[in-house]
N, C-alpha and C positions, 0 to 999 in steps of 0.2 A: 818274627819270633827270635828272642835273644838266645845266646848260648846258655845251657842249663847251669844253674848255680847250686852248689851243695852246701846245706847248712841244716842243723837240727836233725840230721839223719834222713833228710828228704831232698829232692831235687826240684828247683824252681825254674820256671821260664817266665820272662817278661813279655807279655802279649802286646800287640799294637793297639792303637786307639779304636780301630774298627771292631775289635773283639768286644770291648766294653760297651761301645755304642750299640751293638746288637743285643746287649743285655742290660737295658735300662728300665727301671720302674718309673711310674708316674709320681713325681714328687708333689707334695703339698695337697694330697687328696683327702687327708683326714686330720681333724683337730682332736682335742682330748676327749670331747663328748662322744664322737664316733668311735674312738679307741676304747672308751669305757664300755660302749655298747657292744663292741667286738668281744671284749673280755667276758661280758655277761652271756653273749650269744654262744661262745664256746661251750659253756657249762650248763646252760639252763635246762637242757633235756634231763640232766641228773636230778632236778627237782621234781620231775614228773614221774620218773620210774627208775628203778635200780637200787636206790638207797634203801628202800624198804626191805630188801632181802637180808640186810644186816640185822633186822629184827629176828629173823629165823636163825641167825648165827649166834647172836649175842644177847637177844632180848633188848628191851628199850634201854635199860641201864648200860649194857655192853655197847650198844650202838651210840648212845650218848657220849660215853667216854671216848670211844674211837673217833667220833666226829669232832669232839673238842680237841683231841690231840692232832688230828689232821688239819683242823682249822688253824691251830697254832703253827703247825708246820708250814702251811701255805701262806699264812700272813707273814711269818718271818721270812720265808723265801721271796715273797713278792717285794718286801722292802729291799732285799738284796738285789733282786732283778731290776728294780726301779733305779738303784744306784748305777749298776753296770750298764743299763740301757742309756742313762743320761751321759755316761762317760764314753760309750762306744755305740752310737746309734747306727747299726748296720743291719741289713736284712737277715744276716745269719743268726742274729740274736744269741740264743743259748750256745750254738756252735762257736760263734765269734767270741763270746766271753770266755768259754773254756779253752778256745784256741790260744788266746793270749795268756791265760793263766797256766794251762796244763800242757801246752805244746801241741804239735800237729796231731799226734795220736789221740791225746785226750780230747781235743776239739772234735775230731772225726767221730770218736766213740760217743760223745755227747750228742752231736748232731744226728747220728744214726739212731740212737735211742729215742730222740725226739721225733724223728721221721717215722719210726715204727709206731709210736703213739698216734701221730696225726694221720698216718696212712690207713691204719687199721680201724681207728675209732669210727670214721664215716661208714665203713662197711658194716660195723656192728649196729650203728644207728639206723642204717637203711633196713636192716633186718627187723629192728623194732618198729620202724615206720610201716613196713610191709605187714607185720603182725597186727598193728593198730588198724590199718585200712581193712584187713580181712575181718577183724573182730567187729568192726562197725558195719560190715556188709556193703562197703562201698564198691560200686562198679561191678559187683558180682564176681569178684576175684576169689579164687580158691588157692592161689599160689602167690608168693611174695615177689618172685623175680621180675615181673613186669613193673612193679613199683620201684624196685631197686634201679632198673634201667631208666625209668622216667626221671627219678630223682637225680641220678648222675648226669643225664643228658641236659635237663633243664638248668641245674645249678652250675655245672661247668660252663654252660652257655652264658649264664648271667655273669660269671667271673670273667669270661672272655670279652664280654661287652665293655668292661672297664672297672678298675678298682673303686673309683668314687661311686659309680652306680651300684656296684655290688655291695659296698658297705652301707649305702642308704637303704637298699632293699632289705639287707640283713637287720638293720636297725629297726625297721618297721615290723618285720616278722618277730623280732625279739620283744618289741613293745606289746604286740598282741599276746605273746606267751606270758608276759608279766601281768597283763590284765587278767588272764585266766588264773594265775596264782593268787592275785589280790581277791578276785571274786570267790575263789575257793576258801580263803581264810575268813573273809567276811561272812560267808554262808555257813561256816562250820564252827566258828568260835563259840557260838551259843550252845553247842552240843558238847563242849569240852568237859571231861570228867577225869580228874587225876588217876582214879582207879583203873581207867581203861589202859593207861600206859603200862601197867604191871599185870596184865591178864594172861601172860604166858606162864604156865606152871613151872616151878623150879625142877630141874633134873637132879640126878645124883652126882653131877660133875663136881670137881673140887672147887670149893668156894661158892657153890650155887646158893642163890637166895631169890627172894621176890624181885629184887632190883637187878640181879645178875642170874637169870634162870639157867644159863649155860655155864656158869662159873667164870673164873678169871680167863680161861682159854677163849671164851666167847668174845672177849674184848679184842684179842688179836685177830680172831676170825672176822670180826666186823670192820677191821681197818679198811679193807678194800671198798666197802660200801660207804664208809665215811668219806673216802676219796672222791666218790661220785658227785658229791656236792660242790667240788672245786676243780675237778679234773680239766686241764687244758687252759686255765686262766693265765698260765705262764706264757702263753703264745702271743700276748699283746705286743711285746717288743719286736716280733717278726714284721710289724708294720713300720719299722724305723725309717726306711728309705722312702716311705709314702706318706709320712706324717708331715704336718705343716711346720711345726717347730719341735722336732723330735726330742731335744734335750730337756724341754719343758713338758711337752705333751705326753711322752711315754710314762714318766712317773705318775703324773696326774691320772692318766687313763687307767693304768693297771691297779693303782691303789683305790680309785673310785669303784672299779669293777669288783675288787675283792670285798670292799665294804658292803656293796649290795648283795653279793653272794652269801656273805655271813648272815645277813638279815633273812634272806630266803631260806637258808639252811635251817636256821633256828625255828622259823615259822613252820616249815614242813615237818621237821622232826617232832615238834610239840603238838601242833594242831591236828595233823592227820591221825596218828595213833591215839591221841588224847580224845578225839571225838568218836572214832570208830572202834578203837581197840587194836592193840598191837597184833594180837593173833589174827585179826580179820584181814589185815593187809600184808602180813609178813611174807607171803609167797605170791602176791598178786602181780600180774604183768601190767596192770593198769591201776595203781593204788589209789590215786586221788578220786576218780569216779566211783571206785568200789567203796572207798571210805564214805563218800556222800550217801550212797545207797544204804550202807549199813547204818549210818547215823540217822537217816530219815525213814528207814524201814521199807525201802523200795526205790524204784527208778523215779526220777523227777527231772524237771527242766534244768536244775543246777547241775546234776550229774551229766546230762547230755551236753550242756554248754561247756563244761570243763573237759569232757571227753573229746568234743570236736575241736574246740579252740586250743586245747592242750596239744594237739598235733603240731601246732606252730612251734612249740618248744623243741620237739624232736627235729623239725625242719631247720630251725635256727642253728642248732648245734651242728647238724649235718653240713649246712651251707657254710658256716663260718670255719669249721675245721678243715674244709677243703682249701680255703684261703691259706690256712696255716701250713698245711703240707706242701702247697705249691711254693711258698716263700722259703721254707727250709730246704726243699729240694733245689730250688733256684740258687740259693747261696752256696750250697755244697757243690753243685755242678759248676757254677761260675768260677769257683776257686780250684776246680780240677779234681776234687776228691771223688766225685761221681762223674759219669760221662758228660763232657762239656756241652754236647748238643741239646741237653735237656734244659739249659738255662737261657736259651734264645727267647727274646720277647718279640711280640708282634707289633703291628702298627699302633695299637691302643696301649702299648707298654705293659702288657700282661704276659707272664711266662706260660705260654699256651701248652707246651709239651710237659712242663712241670705240673700242670693241671690234669692233662689227659692221661699221662702214663700211670700215675698212682690211682686215678679214677678208674681206669680199666682194670687194674689189679684188684682194687677194692670191690668192683662189681663181680668179678670172677670169684673172689673169696666168699662174698656174701651168698652168691648163687650156689657155690659148691658146698658150703658148710651149712647154711641156714641156721647157724648157731651163734646168736648174738652174744650170749654169755661168754663163750670161749673167746670170741674176737675181742670183746671189751676187756677181758682179763689179760689178753696179750698186750693190748694198748696200755693198760694200767701198769703192767710189769715194765714195759719200755719207759713209761713216764717216771716210775719210781727210781729206776736206774739213773735217768737223766737228772732227777732232783738231787741225788747224792753228789753228782759231778758238778752241777750248777752251784750248789751251796759251797762246795769245796773251792770252786773257782773264785767266789767272792772273798773267801777267807784268804786264799793265796794272794789275790791282787791287793787286798788291804795290807798284808804283811810285807809283800815284796815291792809294791809300788805305792807307798803312802803319798807320794807327790802327784799321782795321777789326778788330772782335773775331774772333779766330780760335782756337777751342778746340783745333784741331789745326793744326800748322804744317808745311809741306813741308820735309823735310830738304834743305838746299842751296838753298832758295828759288828765285829766278828762274833760277839756273844749271841746276837740275834740269829745269824746264819749258822752258828755252831749248834744252837737248839734245833734249827731246821734240819741240819745234817743228821743229827742223832735220830730224829723222828723219821727222816727219809730212809735211813738204814733199817729201822724197825718196820717201815712200810714194805720195803723190798722183801724182808724175811716173811712178813705176814702174807704177802701176795704169793710167795712160793708155796706156802703151806695150804693156801686156799685152792690153788689150781696149779698142780705140778706140771701138767701138760702145757698150759699156757706159758709157764715160766721156761720150760724146756724149748718150746718153739721160739720164744723171744731170744733166749740165749743162743740158739742155733743161728738165727738171723744175724745177730751181732757178730758171731764168730765168722760167718761167711763174709760179712761186710769188712771186717778187719783183715781177713785174708786177702780180699780184693785190694785193700789199701796197701798192705805190706808188699804184695807181689806186683802191683800195677800202678795205682794212682799216686803213690808217694813219690814216684819218679816223674810226675807230670803236673805238679801243682803250679798255680798261677801266681806269680810274685806280686802283681799289682792288683789283685782282687782286694776289695776294701778290708775284709777281715784279716788278710795276710799283711796288708800295709800297716794295720794297727799293731800287729805282732812285730813287724820290722822296726817300727818306731820305738817300741819298748826295747828291742835288742840294741838299737843304736844308742839310746839313752843310757843303757846299762854299760855299753862299751866306753862311752864318754866318761861316765862316773868312775870307771876303773882307771 
C-alpha cells in the first residue's frame, strides 16, 4: 500500500496487484444479444403489473402523456449512456461516468442513488411474486415470506454459479415472459374498442375531460407509472467488464433493449385497457389476466396461461436486477467508496459478498414491510435522482472533454441529454408528490451515505481502481493542456 495522495479533496492509496487480482470479473462472458436480453429482463416485470395504476391517477390520456414523456427521457438518456459506456467501459458504469464528469462526490452520489434503486427493487418484486403465488393458490401458502426466501436463495445461487450461466438462464426466463406478452396481444387485439380507453368518468379537477379525467395534475401523478415501463434499462453498462467487446457491444445491447421495451410499452398501454376498459384494470394487482377475463366475460385458458407464464416476467426482473446491484456495489467497494471487503470475487469470478449482503437486506425489508408499492417507489426515487446526474455527466463530458475517444456518439449530442435532464428533473418532482414517505426514506439513505463518504471513505479511496484511473487520465491530460 502506497503513501496516501491528496487531490480533489480526497485521499488516495495505490494498492498492490493482489488487491485487484482478488477483485476480477469474468471477461468475455456476454455479447450484445445477451446484453440486450439483460436490458429487457431488468424491465419486463413492469409490463405485467404496476403501470396500470397510472390509469387510476391520470386516466388513459394522462398515462399516455406521462408514458410518452418518460419514453422520450429514457430513449435520450440511453443514447447518452451508450456513448459514455463505449468511452469508459467499466463495471462502475453510472458511478464511473459521473466520477469522471462530476468528481468523487458526484460519482459517489450517483452510484449510491443507483444502488438504492437496484437494491430495493428486487425486494419490491419479491413482494409482488409472493402475492402472485398466493393469489394462484400455489403450495398452499398464506404468507409471502417463504417465497421471498426461496427467490433470494435460488437466484443468488445461480449468480454465484457464474455470470455466463446466469445471463443465459436470465435470457431463457425473459424469453418465456416475452412469449406471454405476445400471446396476450394476439388474444386481445380482436377485442379492442377505442371507447374502452376513455371509460373513466371525468372529475371536477382543473382541465378534466374524457381524455384527462383527472385533469392536468393527473399527468404528473402518472409519471411514476410511466417509468415502470422502462425502469432499470440503464443498468446494461454495468456488464462492461464482462462483455465480449464492450466498446461495441454495450451501445448495441442497450439501444436494442430500449427499442424492444418501447414496443412492449406501446402494446400494453393500448391493448390491455382498449380491450378490457381502463376502469377495469386501473387498480388491479394482476392487470393482464384480469383484462382477459373482462374482455371474454369470465375465466379461460388464455387468462390462466398469461397468469402462470407471466410469473416469468417478475422472476426475470428480480433475477436480473440482482446482477445489477452486485456489480454497482462491487465497483464502489473496489474503489474504496464502500467497505472494500464487499468487492472480493470468488473462484468463479463473481462478487459473492456484493450479491449476498444486499440480498439479505432486501429479504429483511420485504419481510418486514410486505409493502411492494412503498419499496418500488423508494427504488424509483433513487433512480430518478441518478438520471439527473447521469445526463448531466454526459453534458459535462461533451463540453469539457470534446477530444475523448467515443466509439459511439449520441445523436443530437448535448441537446439529446439536455432533454433527458429536464424530463428527469420533472420525474423527481413527480415522484416526490406521489409518495412523500418514499422520497423522504430515499433522501435519508443518501444523506447517511454521503456522511459516511465525507467522514470516512473519502480518506481511503483506491487510486488504481479502473474508474479512478479514468479520472486520473483526464486530470493528467488537463494538466498537460495547461
